[in-house]
C-alpha positions as CSV (number, residue, x, y, z in Angstrom):
1,S,-48.1,21.0,33.6
2,S,-44.6,22.6,33.1
3,T,-42.9,19.5,34.5
4,E,-44.8,17.4,32.0
5,T,-43.5,19.4,29.0
6,A,-40.0,19.7,30.4
7,A,-39.4,16.0,30.7
8,P,-39.9,15.2,27.0
9,R,-37.6,18.1,26.1
10,G,-35.0,16.9,28.4
11,I,-35.1,13.4,26.9
12,A,-35.0,14.8,23.4
13,A,-32.0,16.9,24.3
14,R,-30.2,14.1,25.8
15,A,-31.0,11.8,22.8
16,S,-29.9,14.5,20.4
17,G,-26.6,14.9,22.4
18,A,-26.1,11.2,22.5
19,L,-26.6,10.9,18.7
20,R,-24.1,13.8,18.1
21,T,-21.5,12.2,20.4
22,T,-22.0,8.8,18.6
23,G,-21.7,10.5,15.2
24,R,-18.6,12.2,16.3
25,V,-17.0,9.1,17.6
26,L,-17.9,7.1,14.5
27,A,-16.5,9.9,12.3
28,G,-13.2,9.9,14.4
29,V,-12.9,6.1,14.1
30,A,-13.6,6.2,10.3
31,L,-10.9,8.9,9.8
32,L,-8.3,6.9,11.9
33,A,-9.2,3.8,9.8
34,L,-8.8,5.7,6.6
35,A,-5.3,6.9,7.7
36,L,-4.3,3.4,8.6
37,A,-5.6,2.1,5.4
38,L,-3.8,4.8,3.4
39,A,-0.5,4.0,5.3
40,A,-1.0,0.3,4.6
41,A,-1.6,0.9,0.9
42,L,1.5,3.2,0.6
43,L,3.8,0.8,2.6
44,G,2.5,-2.1,0.5
45,Y,3.1,-0.4,-2.9
46,S,4.7,-2.5,-5.6
47,A,5.1,-1.2,-9.2
48,L,4.2,-4.7,-10.3
49,D,0.8,-4.6,-8.9
50,P,-2.2,-4.0,-11.1
51,S,-2.9,-0.3,-11.2
52,L,-3.5,2.7,-13.4
53,N,-0.2,2.3,-15.1
54,T,0.2,-1.5,-14.9
55,V,-1.9,-4.1,-16.6
56,T,-1.1,-7.6,-15.2
57,A,-2.7,-10.8,-14.5
58,R,-0.6,-11.0,-11.3
59,P,-2.6,-10.7,-8.1
60,A,-2.0,-7.6,-6.2
61,A,0.5,-8.0,-3.4
62,N,-0.8,-4.7,-1.7
63,P,-2.3,-5.5,1.9
64,L,-5.5,-3.8,0.7
65,G,-5.6,-5.6,-2.6
66,V,-6.3,-4.0,-6.0
67,P,-8.0,-0.9,-4.5
68,G,-4.8,-0.3,-2.2
69,A,-2.6,-0.8,-5.3
70,W,-4.6,1.7,-7.4
71,I,-4.7,4.4,-4.5
72,A,-1.1,3.9,-3.7
73,D,-0.1,4.2,-7.4
74,L,-2.1,7.3,-7.8
75,V,-0.9,9.3,-4.9
76,L,2.7,8.2,-5.4
77,Q,2.6,9.1,-9.0
78,L,1.3,12.5,-7.9
79,F,3.4,13.3,-5.0
80,G,6.2,10.6,-4.7
81,Y,7.5,10.1,-1.2
82,A,5.7,13.2,0.0
83,A,2.5,11.1,-0.3
84,A,3.3,9.7,3.1
85,A,2.5,13.1,4.6
86,L,-1.2,12.6,3.5
87,V,-1.6,10.1,6.4
88,L,-0.9,12.5,9.3
89,P,-3.6,15.2,8.6
90,V,-6.3,12.5,8.2
91,A,-5.1,10.8,11.5
92,V,-5.0,14.1,13.3
93,A,-8.5,14.9,12.2
94,G,-9.8,11.6,13.5
95,V,-8.1,12.1,16.9
96,R,-9.6,15.6,17.1
97,Q,-13.1,14.1,16.4
98,L,-12.5,11.4,19.1
99,R,-11.3,14.0,21.7
100,G,-14.3,16.2,20.9
101,N,-12.3,19.1,19.5
102,G,-14.2,18.8,16.3
103,A,-13.1,19.8,12.8
104,T,-13.7,23.5,13.0
105,P,-10.5,24.6,11.4
106,W,-10.7,21.7,8.8
107,R,-10.6,23.8,5.7
108,R,-7.5,25.6,6.9
109,M,-5.9,22.5,8.0
110,A,-6.7,20.7,4.7
111,L,-5.3,23.6,2.6
112,A,-2.2,23.9,4.7
113,S,-1.6,20.1,4.6
114,L,-2.1,20.0,0.8
115,F,0.2,23.0,0.3
116,G,2.7,21.5,2.5
117,I,2.6,18.0,0.7
118,V,2.9,19.8,-2.8
119,T,5.9,21.8,-1.6
120,A,7.5,18.7,-0.1
121,A,6.9,16.9,-3.4
122,A,8.4,19.8,-5.3
123,T,11.4,19.9,-2.9
124,L,12.0,16.1,-3.4
125,G,11.7,16.5,-7.2
126,I,14.3,19.4,-7.3
127,A,16.7,17.8,-4.8
128,L,16.5,14.3,-6.1
129,P,15.8,14.7,-9.9
130,G,15.3,11.8,-12.2
131,P,13.8,8.3,-11.8
132,D,13.7,6.6,-8.6
133,A,14.3,2.8,-8.2
134,R,10.9,2.3,-6.5
135,L,8.9,5.1,-8.1
136,P,8.7,5.7,-11.8
137,S,7.8,9.4,-11.5
138,G,10.7,10.1,-9.2
139,A,11.1,11.0,-5.6
140,G,8.6,13.9,-5.9
141,G,6.1,12.4,-8.3
142,I,4.7,14.4,-11.1
143,T,4.7,17.5,-8.9
144,G,8.4,17.1,-8.3
145,L,9.0,16.5,-12.1
146,I,7.2,19.7,-12.8
147,A,9.1,21.8,-10.2
148,A,12.5,20.3,-11.4
149,R,11.5,21.4,-14.9
150,L,10.5,24.8,-13.9
151,T,13.8,25.3,-12.0
152,T,15.6,24.3,-15.2
153,I,13.8,26.8,-17.2
154,A,14.4,29.6,-14.6
155,G,18.1,28.5,-14.5
156,D,18.4,28.9,-18.2
157,T,17.7,32.7,-18.2
158,A,20.7,34.8,-18.5
159,W,20.1,36.9,-15.3
160,L,19.9,33.7,-13.1
161,A,22.9,32.0,-14.7
162,E,25.1,32.4,-11.7
163,V,22.4,31.5,-9.1
164,P,22.1,27.8,-8.3
165,V,18.3,27.9,-8.8
166,A,17.6,24.3,-8.0
167,L,19.4,24.6,-4.7
168,L,17.6,27.8,-3.8
169,A,14.2,26.5,-4.8
170,A,14.7,23.2,-2.9
171,L,15.8,25.0,0.2
172,L,12.9,27.6,0.1
173,L,10.2,24.9,-0.7
174,G,11.7,22.5,1.9
175,L,11.5,25.2,4.6
176,A,7.9,26.0,3.6
177,A,7.0,22.3,3.7
178,L,8.5,21.9,7.1
179,A,6.7,25.0,8.4
180,L,3.4,23.8,7.1
181,L,3.6,20.2,8.2
182,A,5.0,21.0,11.6
């Protein structure tokens, strides 16, 4: 009698484990596909493609078509060249899922990655101010433009007149970005 009840439980446990493994593998593959799609959209960015800021009858040259053009435009407007750093955490999460490591520290990893990307964008905006040939919002995107403006305001104060605020801010933010993204 005990062997009759143990067998169905064993089958249920194995089926449940197989479903969990399949779900984990599918999640890992989906995250890796998302990382590759984001990389393709960013690499295929063209300011001439239809997007949030461009209305045109021209077909999108982005490898992912109009959705890729919109996504690339949005993240490049926000973070400039630092948007490329969005690909790595998504890919790492996918590999962790595939290897069975799970996504237990995913909140901490996501927050650290986002902070690192924001600081990298701010650093680019301070170090390379002004418009960029490929990106209308500049090398650091809107985030970099805001950071550059804040350092200009801070540098205009009398007590900071002798300190190269932009250089100091770029250095500190760059070090913080490297520490968080490494």
